[in-house]
C-alpha positions in Angstrom: 93.4 123.3 94.7 91.4 121.9 97.6 91.0 118.2 98.0 88.4 116.8 95.7 89.0 113.0 96.0 85.9 111.4 97.6 86.3 108.4 100.0 87.1 105.2 98.2 83.9 103.5 97.0 83.2 100.0 95.6 83.6 99.9 91.8 80.3 100.8 90.3 79.1 102.1 86.9 79.2 105.9 87.1 76.1 107.9 86.3 76.1 110.8 83.9 74.2 114.0 83.9 72.1 115.0 80.9 75.0 117.4 79.9 77.7 114.8 79.8 78.2 115.3 76.0 78.4 119.0 76.4 81.2 118.6 78.9 83.2 116.3 76.7 82.7 118.7 73.7 84.2 121.5 75.8 87.3 119.5 76.6 86.4 118.7 80.2 88.6 116.5 82.3 86.0 114.1 83.8 86.4 112.5 87.2 84.4 110.2 89.5 82.4 112.2 92.1 79.6 111.1 94.3 78.8 108.2 91.9 78.8 110.5 88.8 81.3 111.2 86.1 81.7 115.0 86.5 83.9 117.7 85.0 86.7 118.8 87.3 87.7 121.5 84.8 87.5 122.5 81.2 90.1 123.5 78.7 90.6 126.9 80.4 91.7 125.3 83.6 90.7 125.7 87.3 92.5 129.1 87.8 90.9 130.7 84.8 87.4 129.3 85.7 87.8 130.6 89.3 88.9 134.0 88.2 86.2 134.3 85.6 83.5 133.5 88.1 84.7 136.2 90.5 84.8 138.7 87.6 81.9 137.8 85.4 79.7 134.6 85.4 80.5 130.9 85.8 78.1 128.2 84.7 78.0 125.0 86.7 76.3 121.6 86.0 75.0 120.5 89.4 72.5 118.0 88.1 74.1 115.3 90.3 72.5 116.8 93.4 69.3 115.4 94.8 66.0 117.2 94.2 62.7 116.2 95.7 59.3 117.6 96.7 57.8 117.2 100.1 54.0 117.1 99.6 51.0 117.3 101.9 47.6 118.9 102.3 48.9 122.4 103.3 52.0 124.3 104.2 51.7 124.0 107.9 51.4 120.2 107.8 54.3 119.7 105.5 56.5 122.3 107.3 55.9 120.7 110.7 56.8 117.3 109.3 60.1 118.7 108.1 60.7 120.6 111.3 60.8 117.2 113.1 64.0 116.5 111.2 65.7 119.9 110.8 66.4 122.8 113.2 65.2 125.7 110.9 61.9 127.5 111.1 60.0 126.0 108.1 56.5 126.9 109.3 57.5 130.6 109.1 59.0 130.3 105.7 57.1 132.8 103.5 55.9 132.0 100.0 58.6 132.4 97.4 61.4 132.1 100.0 64.3 129.7 100.4 66.0 128.6 103.6 69.3 126.7 104.4 69.2 124.0 107.1 70.6 120.7 108.2 69.2 117.2 108.4 70.1 116.1 111.9 70.8 112.8 113.6 69.4 112.0 117.1 72.5 113.4 118.8 72.4 116.6 116.8 75.1 115.7 114.3 74.7 116.8 110.7 73.6 114.0 108.3 73.5 116.5 105.4 72.8 120.1 104.7 70.1 121.2 102.3 68.1 124.0 100.8 64.3 124.2 101.4 62.1 126.3 99.1 58.5 127.2 99.4 56.7 128.0 96.1 55.2 131.5 95.6 52.2 129.9 93.8 49.2 129.5 96.2 48.2 126.4 94.2 51.4 124.7 95.5 50.9 125.7 99.1 51.4 122.1 100.3 54.7 121.6 98.6 58.3 122.2 99.7 61.2 121.7 97.3 64.4 120.1 98.8 67.9 120.1 97.3 70.4 117.8 99.0 74.0 116.8 98.4 74.7 114.2 95.7 76.8 111.8 97.8 74.1 111.5 100.5 70.8 112.0 98.5 69.7 108.3 98.6 70.3 108.0 102.4 68.7 111.5 102.9 65.5 110.6 101.1 65.2 107.2 102.8 65.8 108.9 106.2 63.1 111.5 105.5 60.6 109.0 104.0 60.9 106.7 107.1 60.0 109.6 109.4 57.1 111.3 107.7 53.6 111.4 109.3 50.5 110.2 107.5 49.4 112.5 104.8 52.9 113.7 103.9 55.0 112.1 101.2 58.3 112.6 99.5 58.4 112.7 95.7 61.9 112.4 94.3 62.5 114.6 91.3 65.0 112.5 89.3 63.4 113.9 86.2 64.9 117.3 86.9 68.4 118.8 86.2 70.0 121.6 88.0 72.4 124.4 86.9 74.1 127.2 88.9 75.0 130.6 87.4 77.4 132.5 89.7 79.2 135.8 89.6 78.8 139.5 89.5 77.4 139.4 85.9 75.0 136.5 86.7 71.9 138.7 87.1 72.5 140.6 83.9 73.2 137.4 81.9 70.1 135.6 83.2 67.9 138.6 82.6 68.8 138.4 78.9 67.2 134.9 79.0 64.6 135.3 81.7 63.7 139.0 81.9 61.4 138.6 84.9 64.3 137.4 87.1 65.4 140.9 87.9 62.9 141.2 90.7 64.1 138.4 93.0 66.7 138.9 95.7 68.9 136.6 97.9 67.1 133.5 99.1 64.0 134.0 97.1 62.4 131.8 94.4 60.2 132.2 91.4 59.0 129.9 88.5 59.4 131.4 85.0 58.7 130.4 81.5 61.5 129.2 79.4 60.8 128.1 75.8 57.9 125.6 76.0 58.4 124.8 79.6 59.2 126.3 83.0 62.4 126.8 85.1 62.4 127.2 88.9 64.8 129.9 89.8 66.3 130.6 93.3 68.9 133.3 94.1 71.7 132.0 96.4 74.9 130.1 95.6 77.9 128.3 96.8 80.6 130.7 95.7 79.9 133.8 97.8 79.1 135.7 94.7 75.6 136.7 93.6 74.1 133.9 91.7 71.2 131.7 90.8 70.1 128.0 90.7 68.0 126.8 87.8 65.9 123.7 88.2 64.5 122.4 84.9 63.3 119.2 83.4 66.2 117.0 82.3 65.0 116.9 78.7 65.1 120.8 78.6 68.4 121.4 80.4 70.6 121.2 77.3 68.7 124.1 75.7 69.0 126.2 78.8 72.8 125.4 79.1 73.4 126.2 75.5 71.5 129.5 75.7 73.5 130.6 78.8 76.8 129.4 77.5 76.5 131.4 74.3 76.6 134.6 76.4 80.1 136.2 76.1 80.2 136.8 79.9 79.7 133.1 80.7 82.3 130.4 81.1 81.6 126.7 82.1 83.1 125.8 85.4 84.0 122.4 86.9 84.3 120.9 90.4 87.8 122.3 90.9 86.9 126.0 90.8 83.6 125.3 92.5 85.6 124.0 95.5 88.2 126.8 95.6 85.4 129.4 95.3 83.4 127.9 98.2 86.5 127.6 100.3 87.3 131.3 99.9 83.7 132.0 100.8 84.1 130.0 104.0 81.2 127.6 103.0 81.1 124.0 104.3 81.6 120.9 102.2 79.6 118.0 103.5 81.9 115.1 104.5 84.8 117.4 105.2 83.7 120.5 107.2 80.4 119.0 108.5 79.5 115.4 109.2 77.4 113.2 111.6 79.8 114.0 114.5 79.5 117.8 114.0 76.6 120.0 115.3 75.5 123.2 113.5 76.7 125.3 116.4 80.3 123.9 116.2 80.2 124.4 112.5 79.4 128.1 112.9 75.9 127.6 111.4 73.8 128.7 114.4 72.6 131.6 112.3 70.5 129.1 110.4 68.5 128.2 113.5 65.8 130.8 113.9 64.7 132.1 117.4 61.5 130.0 117.7 63.3 126.7 117.1 66.1 127.6 119.6 63.5 128.1 122.3 61.0 125.3 121.4 63.4 122.6 120.2 61.4 119.7 118.8 64.2 118.6 116.4 66.7 115.7 116.7 69.6 116.6 119.1 67.8 119.7 120.4 69.1 119.2 123.9 72.7 119.2 122.7 72.2 122.2 120.4 70.4 124.3 122.9 73.2 123.6 125.5 75.9 124.6 122.9 73.9 127.7 122.1 73.8 128.7 125.8 77.2 127.6 126.9 79.3 127.5 123.7 80.6 124.4 122.0 83.8 122.7 123.0 85.3 123.4 119.5 84.6 125.7 116.6 85.1 125.9 112.9 87.7 128.6 112.0 89.6 130.1 109.1 93.3 129.4 109.0 95.9 131.5 107.1 99.2 129.6 106.7 102.4 131.5 106.3 104.5 130.8 103.1 103.3 128.8 100.2 102.8 125.2 101.5 99.2 124.0 101.4 97.5 122.4 104.4 95.1 119.8 103.1 92.2 118.2 105.0 93.1 115.9 107.9 96.2 118.1 108.6 96.7 118.2 112.4 96.5 121.6 114.1 98.8 122.1 117.1 99.5 124.9 119.6 102.8 126.6 120.0 103.9 123.8 122.3 103.0 121.3 119.6 100.0 119.9 121.5 97.1 118.8 119.3 94.2 121.2 119.3 92.3 120.4 116.2 92.3 119.4 112.5 92.0 121.0 109.1 88.9 120.0 107.2 89.3 121.9 104.0 92.5 123.5 102.6 94.2 124.6 99.4 95.2 127.5 97.3 92.9 130.5 97.2 93.3 132.2 93.8 91.6 135.4 94.9 93.4 135.5 98.2 96.7 134.8 96.4 98.0 132.1 98.7 97.1 129.0 100.8 94.0 129.0 103.0 92.3 126.5 105.1 89.3 125.8 107.5 89.3 123.5 110.4 88.1 122.9 114.0 90.0 124.0 117.1 89.3 124.0 120.8 87.2 127.0 121.8 90.0 128.9 123.5 92.0 128.8 120.3 89.2 130.1 118.1 89.8 133.9 118.6 91.1 135.7 115.4 94.9 136.2 115.3 95.5 133.2 117.6 98.9 131.7 116.4 98.8 128.0 115.6 100.9 125.4 113.7 99.8 123.1 111.0 101.7 119.8 110.7 102.3 119.5 107.0 104.3 116.4 105.9 105.6 116.1 109.5 106.8 119.7 109.7 105.1 122.5 111.7 103.8 125.3 109.4 103.1 128.6 111.1 99.6 129.9 110.7 97.0 132.1 112.4 93.3 131.9 113.0 91.3 134.4 110.9 87.6 135.3 110.5 85.6 133.7 107.7 85.0 134.2 104.9 88.4 134.8 103.2 86.7 136.7 100.4 83.6 138.9 101.3 80.2 137.6 100.1 78.5 139.6 97.4 74.9 138.4 97.7 72.1 140.8 96.6 69.8 141.1 99.6 66.4 142.8 99.7 66.0 146.3 101.1 
Protein backbone atom coordinates (compact mmCIF):
# COMPACT_ATOMS: atom_id res chain seq x y z
CA UNK A 1 0.00 0.00 0.00
CA UNK A 2 1.03 3.62 -0.26
CA UNK A 3 3.23 5.17 2.40
CA UNK A 4 1.23 6.11 5.48
CA UNK A 5 3.99 6.91 7.94
CA UNK A 6 3.83 10.62 8.85
CA UNK A 7 6.99 12.61 9.55
CA UNK A 8 8.57 11.91 12.94
CA UNK A 9 6.96 13.98 15.68
CA UNK A 10 7.88 14.59 19.32
CA UNK A 11 6.35 12.02 21.66
CA UNK A 12 2.91 13.29 22.65
CA UNK A 13 -0.22 11.71 24.00
CA UNK A 14 -2.32 10.69 21.02
CA UNK A 15 -5.87 11.98 20.76
CA UNK A 16 -8.79 9.69 20.07
CA UNK A 17 -11.92 10.24 18.02
CA UNK A 18 -15.32 9.60 19.64
CA UNK A 19 -15.43 6.26 17.77
CA UNK A 20 -12.21 4.85 19.22
CA UNK A 21 -14.05 2.10 21.12
CA UNK A 22 -15.95 1.06 17.99
CA UNK A 23 -12.70 0.68 16.10
CA UNK A 24 -11.19 -1.55 18.78
CA UNK A 25 -14.34 -3.64 18.93
CA UNK A 26 -14.06 -4.28 15.18
CA UNK A 27 -10.49 -5.52 15.53
CA UNK A 28 -8.85 -2.43 14.06
CA UNK A 29 -5.10 -2.11 13.93
CA UNK A 30 -4.52 1.37 15.39
CA UNK A 31 -1.60 3.60 14.38
CA UNK A 32 -0.45 7.16 15.18
CA UNK A 33 -1.61 9.58 12.48
CA UNK A 34 -1.65 13.40 12.62
CA UNK A 35 -1.63 13.32 16.42
CA UNK A 36 -4.48 10.80 16.67
CA UNK A 37 -4.74 7.07 17.20
CA UNK A 38 -6.48 5.95 14.02
CA UNK A 39 -7.47 2.63 12.40
CA UNK A 40 -5.22 1.68 9.50
CA UNK A 41 -7.40 -1.35 8.77
CA UNK A 42 -9.93 -3.66 10.42
CA UNK A 43 -10.12 -7.46 10.55
CA UNK A 44 -11.03 -7.72 6.84
CA UNK A 45 -7.74 -6.12 5.78
CA UNK A 46 -6.79 -3.29 3.44
CA UNK A 47 -7.40 -5.16 0.17
CA UNK A 48 -10.90 -6.27 1.18
CA UNK A 49 -11.79 -2.77 2.42
CA UNK A 50 -10.54 -1.19 -0.81
CA UNK A 51 -12.44 -3.66 -3.00
CA UNK A 52 -15.63 -3.34 -0.95
CA UNK A 53 -15.60 0.45 -1.29
CA UNK A 54 -15.27 0.18 -5.07
CA UNK A 55 -18.14 -2.37 -5.19
CA UNK A 56 -20.54 -1.24 -2.42
CA UNK A 57 -19.95 1.28 0.40
CA UNK A 58 -17.07 1.99 2.76
CA UNK A 59 -17.56 3.85 6.06
CA UNK A 60 -14.68 6.06 7.24
CA UNK A 61 -14.12 7.83 10.55
CA UNK A 62 -12.51 11.15 9.58
CA UNK A 63 -13.29 12.95 12.84
CA UNK A 64 -9.59 13.84 13.21
CA UNK A 65 -9.96 16.43 10.45
CA UNK A 66 -10.46 20.09 11.34
CA UNK A 67 -13.93 21.61 11.16
CA UNK A 68 -14.68 25.30 11.66
CA UNK A 69 -17.13 28.03 10.74
CA UNK A 70 -16.20 31.41 9.33
CA UNK A 71 -18.80 33.88 10.61
CA UNK A 72 -19.71 37.43 9.68
CA UNK A 73 -22.62 39.78 9.00
CA UNK A 74 -23.38 38.47 5.49
CA UNK A 75 -22.08 36.13 2.80
CA UNK A 76 -20.27 38.78 0.78
CA UNK A 77 -18.24 39.98 3.78
CA UNK A 78 -17.26 36.49 4.89
CA UNK A 79 -16.53 35.32 1.35
CA UNK A 80 -14.25 38.26 0.58
CA UNK A 81 -12.36 37.67 3.83
CA UNK A 82 -11.69 34.09 2.75
CA UNK A 83 -10.86 35.12 -0.83
CA UNK A 84 -7.92 37.09 0.58
CA UNK A 85 -6.43 33.71 1.60
CA UNK A 86 -7.52 31.27 -1.14
CA UNK A 87 -7.69 31.42 -4.97
CA UNK A 88 -11.24 30.09 -5.41
CA UNK A 89 -14.32 32.20 -6.14
CA UNK A 90 -16.08 32.14 -2.76
CA UNK A 91 -18.25 35.21 -3.37
CA UNK A 92 -19.93 33.35 -6.23
CA UNK A 93 -20.47 30.16 -4.23
CA UNK A 94 -24.23 29.54 -4.32
CA UNK A 95 -26.27 28.58 -1.26
CA UNK A 96 -26.12 24.85 -0.60
CA UNK A 97 -22.90 24.43 -2.58
CA UNK A 98 -19.40 23.27 -1.71
CA UNK A 99 -16.04 24.22 -3.23
CA UNK A 100 -12.51 22.80 -3.08
CA UNK A 101 -9.63 25.27 -2.71
CA UNK A 102 -6.20 25.82 -1.17
CA UNK A 103 -4.87 27.99 1.65
CA UNK A 104 -1.90 29.76 0.07
CA UNK A 105 1.35 31.22 1.35
CA UNK A 106 2.64 34.57 0.13
CA UNK A 107 4.61 32.89 -2.66
CA UNK A 108 1.60 30.89 -3.90
CA UNK A 109 2.67 27.64 -2.24
CA UNK A 110 -0.03 25.44 -0.71
CA UNK A 111 -0.25 25.61 3.09
CA UNK A 112 -3.20 23.19 3.03
CA UNK A 113 -6.16 22.21 0.87
CA UNK A 114 -9.70 22.49 2.19
CA UNK A 115 -13.41 22.24 1.48
CA UNK A 116 -15.64 25.31 1.82
CA UNK A 117 -19.42 24.94 2.14
CA UNK A 118 -22.12 27.61 2.07
CA UNK A 119 -25.30 26.70 3.91
CA UNK A 120 -28.56 26.51 1.98
CA UNK A 121 -30.37 28.09 4.95
CA UNK A 122 -30.95 31.86 4.44
CA UNK A 123 -30.71 32.29 8.22
CA UNK A 124 -27.05 31.15 7.99
CA UNK A 125 -26.12 33.48 5.14
CA UNK A 126 -23.09 34.88 6.98
CA UNK A 127 -21.49 31.49 7.64
CA UNK A 128 -19.09 29.29 5.72
CA UNK A 129 -18.10 25.81 6.90
CA UNK A 130 -14.43 24.85 6.48
CA UNK A 131 -12.93 21.35 6.61
CA UNK A 132 -9.12 21.16 6.67
CA UNK A 133 -6.53 18.42 7.07
CA UNK A 134 -5.88 16.95 10.51
CA UNK A 135 -2.10 17.43 10.54
CA UNK A 136 -2.33 21.13 9.69
CA UNK A 137 -5.60 22.18 11.32
CA UNK A 138 -4.13 24.12 14.24
CA UNK A 139 -1.71 26.01 11.99
CA UNK A 140 -4.48 26.60 9.43
CA UNK A 141 -6.90 28.05 11.94
CA UNK A 142 -4.23 30.28 13.49
CA UNK A 143 -3.20 31.48 10.01
CA UNK A 144 -6.79 32.33 9.12
CA UNK A 145 -7.61 34.01 12.43
CA UNK A 146 -4.57 36.27 12.23
CA UNK A 147 -5.67 37.57 8.82
CA UNK A 148 -9.39 38.17 9.25
CA UNK A 149 -10.84 41.67 8.98
CA UNK A 150 -12.96 43.27 11.70
CA UNK A 151 -16.43 41.78 11.86
CA UNK A 152 -15.39 38.30 10.69
CA UNK A 153 -14.37 35.53 13.10
CA UNK A 154 -13.45 31.86 13.03
CA UNK A 155 -15.34 29.45 15.28
CA UNK A 156 -13.59 26.12 15.67
CA UNK A 157 -15.99 23.18 15.66
CA UNK A 158 -14.14 20.73 17.89
CA UNK A 159 -17.52 19.61 19.20
CA UNK A 160 -18.30 17.99 15.84
CA UNK A 161 -17.30 14.63 14.38
CA UNK A 162 -17.07 13.68 10.70
CA UNK A 163 -17.81 10.49 8.77
CA UNK A 164 -17.44 9.63 5.09
CA UNK A 165 -19.58 7.07 3.28
CA UNK A 166 -18.10 6.22 -0.12
CA UNK A 167 -18.93 3.81 -2.93
CA UNK A 168 -21.53 3.07 -5.62
CA UNK A 169 -24.06 1.95 -2.98
CA UNK A 170 -23.48 4.98 -0.73
CA UNK A 171 -26.52 6.94 -1.92
CA UNK A 172 -28.86 3.98 -1.51
CA UNK A 173 -27.46 3.18 1.93
CA UNK A 174 -27.71 6.77 3.18
CA UNK A 175 -31.24 7.19 1.78
CA UNK A 176 -32.36 4.35 4.03
CA UNK A 177 -31.23 6.47 7.00
CA UNK A 178 -31.83 10.00 5.64
CA UNK A 179 -34.49 9.73 2.91
CA UNK A 180 -34.19 13.39 1.86
CA UNK A 181 -30.57 12.93 0.80
CA UNK A 182 -31.58 11.64 -2.64
CA UNK A 183 -31.97 15.15 -4.07
CA UNK A 184 -28.40 16.37 -3.60
CA UNK A 185 -25.70 16.05 -6.26
CA UNK A 186 -21.90 16.34 -6.38
CA UNK A 187 -20.50 19.29 -4.38
CA UNK A 188 -23.85 20.22 -2.85
CA UNK A 189 -24.84 20.37 0.80
CA UNK A 190 -27.93 20.03 2.97
CA UNK A 191 -28.77 19.83 6.68
CA UNK A 192 -31.10 16.97 7.62
CA UNK A 193 -32.72 15.64 10.77
CA UNK A 194 -31.21 12.55 12.35
CA UNK A 195 -32.77 11.26 15.54
CA UNK A 196 -33.02 14.16 17.97
CA UNK A 197 -30.47 16.27 16.15
CA UNK A 198 -29.15 17.29 12.76
CA UNK A 199 -26.47 16.11 10.36
CA UNK A 200 -24.81 18.30 7.75
CA UNK A 201 -24.41 16.30 4.54
CA UNK A 202 -22.17 17.09 1.57
CA UNK A 203 -21.73 14.94 -1.52
CA UNK A 204 -18.13 14.62 -2.64
CA UNK A 205 -15.34 12.34 -1.47
CA UNK A 206 -11.72 11.29 -1.44
CA UNK A 207 -12.02 7.96 -3.24
CA UNK A 208 -13.22 8.92 -6.73
CA UNK A 209 -16.47 7.09 -5.97
CA UNK A 210 -19.84 8.68 -5.32
CA UNK A 211 -20.05 9.47 -1.64
CA UNK A 212 -21.00 11.69 1.25
CA UNK A 213 -19.47 13.47 4.22
CA UNK A 214 -21.56 13.58 7.39
CA UNK A 215 -20.81 16.23 10.02
CA UNK A 216 -22.60 15.68 13.31
CA UNK A 217 -22.17 16.53 16.98
CA UNK A 218 -19.53 14.31 18.57
CA UNK A 219 -22.04 13.06 21.15
CA UNK A 220 -24.32 11.80 18.33
CA UNK A 221 -21.74 10.29 15.96
CA UNK A 222 -21.74 6.81 17.53
CA UNK A 223 -25.47 6.48 16.87
CA UNK A 224 -24.98 7.49 13.23
CA UNK A 225 -21.98 5.17 12.80
CA UNK A 226 -23.85 2.21 14.29
CA UNK A 227 -26.91 2.85 12.12
CA UNK A 228 -24.85 2.93 8.92
CA UNK A 229 -22.61 0.02 9.89
CA UNK A 230 -25.60 -2.27 10.41
CA UNK A 231 -26.41 -1.99 6.69
CA UNK A 232 -25.29 -5.12 4.85
CA UNK A 233 -23.70 -3.05 2.06
CA UNK A 234 -21.39 -1.19 4.45
CA UNK A 235 -17.90 -2.10 5.67
CA UNK A 236 -15.75 0.07 7.98
CA UNK A 237 -12.58 1.21 6.21
CA UNK A 238 -9.29 2.46 7.65
CA UNK A 239 -6.46 4.73 6.54
CA UNK A 240 -4.77 2.06 4.42
CA UNK A 241 -7.58 1.64 1.91
CA UNK A 242 -8.43 5.34 2.11
CA UNK A 243 -4.92 6.02 0.81
CA UNK A 244 -4.94 3.40 -1.96
CA UNK A 245 -8.39 4.56 -3.10
CA UNK A 246 -7.36 8.22 -3.32
CA UNK A 247 -4.14 7.30 -5.14
CA UNK A 248 -6.06 5.37 -7.78
CA UNK A 249 -8.36 8.42 -8.06
CA UNK A 250 -5.33 10.68 -8.63
CA UNK A 251 -6.14 12.85 -5.62
CA UNK A 252 -3.50 14.76 -3.66
CA UNK A 253 -2.35 13.95 -0.14
CA UNK A 254 -1.15 17.03 1.71
CA UNK A 255 2.48 16.80 2.77
CA UNK A 256 3.21 14.42 -0.10
CA UNK A 257 1.72 15.61 -3.41
CA UNK A 258 1.15 19.21 -2.32
CA UNK A 259 3.08 21.34 0.17
CA UNK A 260 4.25 24.94 0.76
CA UNK A 261 6.70 24.68 -2.16
CA UNK A 262 3.98 23.60 -4.63
CA UNK A 263 1.53 25.86 -6.45
CA UNK A 264 -1.98 24.78 -7.45
CA UNK A 265 -0.99 25.03 -11.13
CA UNK A 266 1.99 22.69 -10.74
CA UNK A 267 -0.24 20.27 -8.85
CA UNK A 268 -2.80 20.10 -11.65
CA UNK A 269 -5.37 21.95 -9.55
CA UNK A 270 -5.85 24.97 -11.81
CA UNK A 271 -9.43 23.79 -12.39
CA UNK A 272 -10.19 24.88 -8.81
CA UNK A 273 -9.37 28.54 -9.64
CA UNK A 274 -12.44 30.09 -11.22
CA UNK A 275 -12.16 32.63 -14.12
CA UNK A 276 -12.81 35.77 -12.04
CA UNK A 277 -10.01 34.97 -9.62
CA UNK A 278 -7.58 34.14 -12.43
CA UNK A 279 -8.12 37.61 -13.86
CA UNK A 280 -8.53 39.69 -10.69
CA UNK A 281 -6.01 37.95 -8.45
CA UNK A 282 -6.14 39.38 -4.94
CA UNK A 283 -4.95 36.19 -3.21
CA UNK A 284 -1.49 35.25 -1.87
CA UNK A 285 0.97 34.38 -4.63
CA UNK A 286 -1.38 35.63 -7.35
CA UNK A 287 1.49 36.93 -9.50
CA UNK A 288 3.19 33.52 -9.57
CA UNK A 289 -0.03 31.63 -10.21
CA UNK A 290 -1.19 33.99 -12.97
CA UNK A 291 2.23 33.64 -14.63
CA UNK A 292 2.08 29.85 -14.44
CA UNK A 293 -1.44 29.85 -15.85
CA UNK A 294 -0.28 31.98 -18.79
CA UNK A 295 3.12 30.43 -19.48
CA UNK A 296 2.88 26.99 -17.91
CA UNK A 297 4.74 25.85 -14.78
CA UNK A 298 8.28 24.47 -14.84
CA UNK A 299 7.06 21.11 -13.52
CA UNK A 300 3.79 19.20 -13.37
CA UNK A 301 2.19 16.44 -11.30
CA UNK A 302 1.74 13.31 -13.42
CA UNK A 303 0.64 9.72 -13.11
CA UNK A 304 3.33 7.04 -13.36
CA UNK A 305 2.79 3.42 -14.36
CA UNK A 306 5.81 1.25 -13.49
CA UNK A 307 6.52 -1.98 -15.32
CA UNK A 308 6.71 -5.17 -13.29
CA UNK A 309 5.68 -5.56 -9.67
CA UNK A 310 8.16 -3.36 -7.77
CA UNK A 311 6.58 -0.44 -5.88
CA UNK A 312 7.94 3.11 -6.19
CA UNK A 313 7.31 4.86 -2.86
CA UNK A 314 7.34 8.58 -2.18
CA UNK A 315 10.75 10.28 -2.52
CA UNK A 316 11.77 7.84 -5.29
CA UNK A 317 13.89 9.71 -7.83
CA UNK A 318 12.58 9.95 -11.41
CA UNK A 319 15.22 10.01 -14.17
CA UNK A 320 15.14 10.19 -17.96
CA UNK A 321 16.46 7.47 -20.26
CA UNK A 322 19.98 8.87 -19.82
CA UNK A 323 19.59 8.58 -16.03
CA UNK A 324 19.45 12.36 -15.54
CA UNK A 325 17.21 13.47 -12.64
CA UNK A 326 13.92 14.97 -13.83
CA UNK A 327 11.66 14.71 -10.78
CA UNK A 328 10.46 12.75 -7.77
CA UNK A 329 7.64 10.41 -6.81
CA UNK A 330 5.32 11.91 -4.18
CA UNK A 331 2.86 9.01 -3.70
CA UNK A 332 3.19 5.41 -4.75
CA UNK A 333 2.04 1.91 -3.96
CA UNK A 334 -0.11 -0.97 -5.13
CA UNK A 335 -3.41 -0.15 -6.84
CA UNK A 336 -5.81 -3.02 -6.11
CA UNK A 337 -8.31 -1.96 -8.78
CA UNK A 338 -5.53 -1.36 -11.31
CA UNK A 339 -3.93 -4.66 -10.35
CA UNK A 340 -0.37 -3.43 -10.06
CA UNK A 341 1.97 -0.66 -8.89
CA UNK A 342 1.03 2.97 -9.52
CA UNK A 343 2.55 6.29 -8.52
CA UNK A 344 2.26 10.07 -8.83
CA UNK A 345 5.05 12.60 -8.88
CA UNK A 346 6.46 15.77 -10.38
CA UNK A 347 8.53 15.96 -13.56
CA UNK A 348 9.86 18.78 -15.71
CA UNK A 349 7.19 20.07 -18.09
CA UNK A 350 8.75 18.55 -21.23
CA UNK A 351 8.52 15.08 -19.65
CA UNK A 352 4.86 15.42 -18.64
CA UNK A 353 3.23 14.22 -21.86
CA UNK A 354 1.39 10.88 -21.56
CA UNK A 355 3.39 7.83 -22.70
CA UNK A 356 6.74 9.55 -22.03
CA UNK A 357 9.15 6.80 -20.94
CA UNK A 358 10.98 7.42 -17.66
CA UNK A 359 12.86 5.43 -15.03
CA UNK A 360 12.22 5.20 -11.30
CA UNK A 361 15.24 4.61 -9.08
CA UNK A 362 13.95 1.89 -6.72
CA UNK A 363 16.54 0.66 -4.22
CA UNK A 364 19.30 1.93 -6.48
CA UNK A 365 18.03 0.16 -9.60
CA UNK A 366 16.26 1.86 -12.55
CA UNK A 367 12.66 0.68 -12.93
CA UNK A 368 11.08 1.28 -16.33
CA UNK A 369 7.86 3.31 -16.22
CA UNK A 370 5.81 5.67 -18.33
CA UNK A 371 3.84 8.83 -17.72
CA UNK A 372 0.07 8.28 -17.82
CA UNK A 373 -2.99 10.52 -17.42
CA UNK A 374 -4.70 10.82 -14.05
CA UNK A 375 -6.82 9.34 -12.57
CA UNK A 376 -5.83 5.68 -12.75
CA UNK A 377 -9.45 4.68 -12.01
CA UNK A 378 -12.23 6.88 -13.52
CA UNK A 379 -14.20 9.03 -11.09
CA UNK A 380 -17.84 8.13 -10.56
CA UNK A 381 -19.20 11.29 -8.96
CA UNK A 382 -22.92 11.98 -9.43
CA UNK A 383 -23.12 15.42 -11.00
CA UNK A 384 -26.20 17.56 -11.62
CA UNK A 385 -27.86 17.77 -15.00
